N, C-alpha and C positions, 0 to 999 in steps of 0.2 A: 920385663914382666914382673920381676921380683918386687914385691911390696907394692904392686900397682893398685891394690885395693885397700892399702893402708890409709890413704887420704880420701876425704869425702867433702864435697862442696855442695851445700844446698843451693847456692847461687847458680852453680853449673846445672843442677837439675831444673831450675826454673828457666834458665836460658835454653836448655835443650828442649824443654816442653814447648816453648814458643817456636823454636826452629823446626821441631818435628810436626807441629801444627801446620806450618807453611809447606813442609815436604808432603804431608798427607793431602793438603789441598791441591798441590801440584800434581801428585800422582792420580788424584781423582779425575783430572782432566777437565776439559771445557766442553760442555754440551753445545752442539751446534744444531739449531732447528729454527723454524720460522719465528718463534717467540724470542729466542736469544739473539737472532740476527737483528732484531729490532728495527725493521724497515719503517714501521709507523712512527716510532720514537725519533728516528733519524729525520724523517720527513717533517714531523712536527717541530723539531728543534731547528732545522734549517729555515723553515718558514715562520718560526716564532721567536722565542726569547734568545736563541743562540747557545743554550746550554741544556744539558740533560738532567740537571739536579732536581728539577721540580717534576719530572716525568714519573708517574706512578710505577712504570715498569723498571726504571732505573733504581728507584728506592727498593722495590721488591728484589731485584737481582743483587743489590748491594748487601742484602741480608743473607743471601744464600751463596753467592759466588765470590765474595771478597772476605778474606780472613783479616781480622783486626788483631794484630799481635798485642799482647798485654804489656810488653816491655819497650816496644818501639816508641820513641818520643816524637809525637806528631805536632808539637807546639812550634811556635816561631822561635827564632834565635833569641829574641828579646825575652820571651816568656821562659825559655830554657835557662838563660843566664840569671833571670830573677829567681829561679828555683835553686840556684847554686850550681848550675851546669852539671847535673849528675850524669855519669857515664852508665853504660849498660850494666856493669857489675854492681854499681851502687843501686840502680833500680831493681836489679835481681835480688840483691840483699834485702832491700825493703820489702819486696813481695814475699820472699822466703820467710821473713820474720812475721809478716801478716798471717801467712798460712800456719806457721808453727805455733803462733800465739792464739789461734782460733780453732784449729782443727783437733778434734778429739774423737777418733773412730771408736765405736763401740762394737766389738766383735762378739761379745757374749752377753747374754741377758743377766739380770741381777740374780736370778735363781741359780743359774749355772755357775756364776762367780762365787756364790755362797757355798755351793757344793765343793768347788775347787779349794776355796779357802778353808773349809772345814776339814778337807782331806790332807792338805799340804800346809806347812808352816810359812805362809806368805805374810811378811810383816809390813810391807809397804801398802799404804792405803790407796784406793783408787783416786782419791782427791789429790794426792801428791802429783799424779801424772796428768791431771786435767790442765788444759791450757789456761794461762793467766797472762795478764798484760806484762809484756817485757820478760816473758819466760826465757826467750832466746834473744 
């Protein structure tokens, strides 16, 4: 445990976020009812095209029941190799940089900031900490 908080990894946070999204989806469980059992969709698929992808119910449930992780690579092996074969850590690093270079939370309004700056000798400008391209 000693010094366990001395290291920090933005990539790990991004990977953990994806992982926890999957865990939260799993914990939510699967709703089983007439609609989700999809008898009509099964019948239409068996008697029709032979796949569920064009069925409106499938498309609806894919939006609510399936979690699309942001880091998982869903491309073909050829596409992945053409992109330079990035591994999970590399994809996480890219995503972390995107977040850090674009995210700028505003916790206090301008009036409150002015009061704080008038009261305390804060020398760093707000602009210095705003995100810029390739800040990280």
